[in-house]
Backbone as JSON, one array per atom type, in Angstrom:
{
  "sequence": "MLEYSKTILQKVSFSRELFRKELFKSLTGLKNEEAVVLQVWCLLMFKDQYSDIIRDAFSYLA",
  "N": [[0.91, -23.26, 3.29], [3.46, -22.66, 3.56], [4.57, -23.69, 1.68], [3.61, -22.49, -0.6], [4.61, -19.56, -0.02], [7.41, -19.85, -0.45], [7.21, -20.6, -3.52], [6.23, -17.98, -4.53], [8.45, -16.38, -3.62], [10.43, -17.22, -4.99], [9.53, -17.0, -7.53], [9.43, -13.87, -7.23], [12.18, -13.23, -7.33], [13.88, -11.73, -8.76], [13.85, -8.99, -8.68], [14.73, -7.12, -6.26], [13.08, -5.34, -4.46], [10.28, -6.35, -5.15], [11.03, -8.59, -3.7], [11.57, -8.36, -0.95], [8.98, -7.14, -0.14], [7.42, -9.3, -0.75], [8.44, -11.14, 1.06], [8.43, -9.99, 3.6], [5.51, -10.23, 3.67], [4.94, -12.7, 3.72], [5.52, -13.91, 6.17], [3.43, -13.03, 7.71], [1.49, -14.83, 7.53], [2.52, -17.29, 8.37], [3.15, -19.4, 11.1], [5.51, -19.52, 13.9], [7.61, -21.85, 13.75], [7.22, -22.41, 11.14], [8.23, -20.2, 9.91], [10.73, -20.08, 10.79], [11.66, -22.43, 9.34], [11.43, -21.23, 6.79], [13.43, -19.09, 6.9], [15.57, -20.59, 6.79], [15.38, -21.97, 4.64], [15.73, -19.59, 2.49], [17.78, -18.63, 3.14], [19.61, -20.52, 2.07], [18.6, -20.28, -0.45], [18.94, -17.75, -1.3], [20.91, -16.18, -0.38], [23.31, -14.97, -1.26], [22.39, -12.91, -2.41], [20.47, -11.67, -1.49], [20.77, -11.21, 1.58], [20.92, -9.43, 3.55], [18.04, -8.12, 3.11], [16.64, -10.96, 4.16], [18.15, -10.95, 6.52], [16.85, -8.73, 7.73], [14.06, -9.11, 7.67], [13.77, -11.6, 9.33], [14.46, -10.63, 11.67], [13.27, -10.65, 14.19], [12.93, -13.27, 14.98], [15.12, -13.87, 16.44]],
  "CA": [[1.18, -21.56, 2.92], [4.87, -22.51, 3.51], [5.06, -23.84, 0.25], [3.26, -21.13, -1.43], [5.53, -18.55, 0.04], [8.81, -20.5, -1.54], [6.79, -20.2, -4.75], [6.41, -16.66, -4.7], [9.63, -16.06, -3.64], [11.52, -17.82, -6.21], [8.96, -16.03, -8.99], [10.0, -12.64, -7.74], [13.34, -13.02, -6.78], [14.66, -11.13, -9.77], [13.55, -8.11, -7.96], [14.88, -6.71, -4.93], [11.75, -4.68, -4.0], [9.3, -7.5, -4.67], [11.39, -9.81, -2.93], [11.32, -7.59, 0.12], [7.52, -7.0, -0.09], [6.67, -10.47, -0.43], [8.94, -12.26, 2.24], [7.59, -9.32, 4.9], [4.04, -10.41, 3.65], [4.41, -13.88, 3.83], [5.88, -13.93, 7.3], [2.27, -12.56, 8.49], [0.73, -16.0, 7.48], [3.33, -18.23, 9.21], [3.46, -19.95, 12.14], [6.8, -19.26, 14.03], [8.02, -23.02, 13.64], [7.48, -22.19, 9.76], [9.05, -19.09, 9.52], [12.21, -20.68, 10.63], [12.05, -23.14, 8.12], [11.62, -20.19, 5.49], [14.28, -18.54, 6.83], [16.64, -21.07, 6.15], [15.26, -22.12, 2.94], [15.98, -18.28, 1.97], [19.33, -18.37, 3.29], [20.3, -21.51, 1.14], [18.46, -19.88, -1.76], [19.21, -15.97, -1.68], [21.85, -15.75, 0.9], [24.21, -14.13, -1.96], [21.52, -11.69, -3.59], [19.28, -10.67, -0.47], [21.12, -11.47, 2.87], [20.39, -8.26, 4.12], [16.59, -8.42, 3.41], [16.65, -11.92, 4.67], [18.24, -10.54, 8.03], [15.75, -7.9, 8.57], [13.07, -9.86, 7.88], [13.51, -12.6, 10.26], [15.31, -10.32, 13.0], [12.2, -11.03, 15.39], [13.1, -14.57, 15.91], [16.64, -13.7, 17.11]],
  "C": [[2.72, -21.6, 2.84], [5.37, -22.57, 1.88], [4.67, -22.52, -0.75], [4.06, -19.96, -1.39], [6.83, -18.92, -0.81], [8.21, -19.79, -2.96], [6.92, -18.96, -5.15], [7.57, -16.03, -4.53], [10.53, -16.23, -4.58], [11.09, -16.95, -7.81], [9.57, -14.52, -8.83], [11.14, -12.35, -7.26], [14.08, -12.28, -7.67], [14.54, -9.58, -9.43], [13.9, -7.79, -6.72], [13.69, -6.07, -3.78], [10.77, -5.69, -4.12], [9.53, -8.58, -3.57], [11.06, -9.49, -1.41], [10.04, -7.86, 0.56], [6.97, -8.53, 0.38], [7.21, -11.62, 0.75], [8.38, -11.58, 3.43], [5.98, -9.99, 4.67], [3.84, -11.79, 4.0], [4.71, -14.66, 5.36], [4.43, -13.79, 8.33], [1.27, -13.71, 8.36], [1.6, -16.97, 8.13], [3.23, -18.35, 10.45], [5.21, -19.8, 12.43], [7.83, -20.54, 13.69], [8.42, -23.04, 11.72], [8.31, -21.6, 9.28], [10.42, -19.33, 9.67], [12.83, -21.77, 9.77], [12.29, -22.43, 7.15], [12.98, -19.38, 5.66], [15.84, -19.3, 6.63], [16.4, -21.68, 4.86], [16.06, -20.81, 2.2], [17.32, -18.31, 2.26], [20.18, -19.13, 2.19], [20.04, -20.76, -0.02], [19.35, -18.38, -2.17], [20.17, -15.18, -0.69], [22.79, -14.28, -0.05], [23.51, -12.74, -2.62], [21.12, -10.87, -2.42], [19.39, -11.06, 0.93], [20.68, -10.17, 4.07], [19.02, -8.2, 4.13], [16.27, -9.15, 4.29], [16.88, -11.68, 6.12], [17.24, -9.61, 8.84], [14.53, -8.61, 8.68], [12.68, -10.86, 9.01], [14.19, -11.99, 11.4], [14.26, -10.55, 14.37], [12.55, -12.32, 16.06], [14.59, -14.92, 16.59], [16.36, -13.73, 18.99]]
}
């Protein structure tokens, strides 16, 4: 599920709304350990574009 989420996020990264929707949707199917991995990956890949969305999506991990 983690790799699938990464693939989808890369494909929708052109759209802020789609990225947000898919990121939040992907978190519902991941274990906490996988969510942490996804958070790190998102920050590495999309921090410049979507840092606010990433911060909001993963705020429950803090």
